[in-house]
N, C-alpha and C positions, 0 to 999 in steps of 0.2 A: 540104790542104783544111781550111777552118775550119768549126767547128760552133758554133751559138749557141742557147742555151735561156734561158728566163726563168721567173720565179715572182713572183706579186704577192699581198701580204697586206694586207687592209683592217684597219688598226689602229683605225679609228673603230668598226667593227662587231665587231671581235675575231674575224675569220674570213677564210678565203681569199677573194680577190677574183674570184669566179666570174662570167663573162660580160663581162669587160673586154676591149675591142678594142685591138689593138696593130698598128701598121704598122711595117714595117722598110724603111728607105731606104738605098741604097748612097750612097757619098760624093757630095754635092752633087746628087743626083737629086731631081726634083720629084714623081715618082710612085713609090709603094712597090714594092719588089721582092718583098715578102711581106706577108700579112695573116693574123692569127690572133685567136682569141677564147679567153680562159682557161677552163679546165674547172672542175669543182667543187672541185678541190684548189688552184686559183689558178695552176696550171701549164698547160702545153700538151701536147696529144696527140703532137705531133711538133716537132722543132726548127724555129725560125724560119729558120735558115740551116743547111743540111746540105751538106757537100762543097763549100762556097763558097770563094772566094778570100779571102786576107787583105785588109785595107784598113780604111777608116773606114766605120762604119755608124751610123745613128741609129735608135733605137727610139722610136716615138711612142706613148705610153700615153694612151688616151682616158678620163682620170680624171673629168672633169666629167659626161660622159654616164653613166658608171658610178654616180656618187653621185646624180644626178638620178633615175635609174631606181629608186633605193632610198629616195626620198622626202626626200633632204637638200635643204633650201632654200639656194639661192645658194652652191654650192661655190665657193671662191676659185680653185682650180686648174682649168685647162681641159685642155689636152693637155700632158703632161710629156715633153719630149724628153731622151733619154739618148744621148749620142754616145760611141762607143767605138772603139778601134783593135784589130783582130785581126791576128795574124801568120799566115802560111800554116801550116796544120797545127794551129792552136790551137783548143782546145775551151773555150768560155767560157760562164758562166752569170751572168745579171744578175738580182739580187734587187731588188725594189722594195717598200717599205713605204709605204702611202698613208693619208692622212686627207683630208677635204675642204679642208684648209688648209695641209698640209705633206706632204713626202715625203722619203724617204731611200733612197739607192741603194747597193748593195754588190756586189762581185764574189764570187759563190759558187763552189762546186766541183761 
């Protein structure tokens, strides 16, 4: 069973990215298998994927909507896709650092 969590930090504002919407898609799916909104810590109250199968997944972070809601004019990024591969039984954590113009992704613990 695979487990997936995430955490998003707003480097432009220097704080956790609270209120950012995230969709999770299974391999080549066109509709999300999960949806979540980050909490005040920039994380999630529950894993995006819990007791799931291994395979390819894409997290889609709604970065533009997040920055527009905070008064940032014309953010360059819209939705940031991060595609990962999980093996059966793997627990993974995806960290995302965002600004209106750039992002960085890392595998956390």
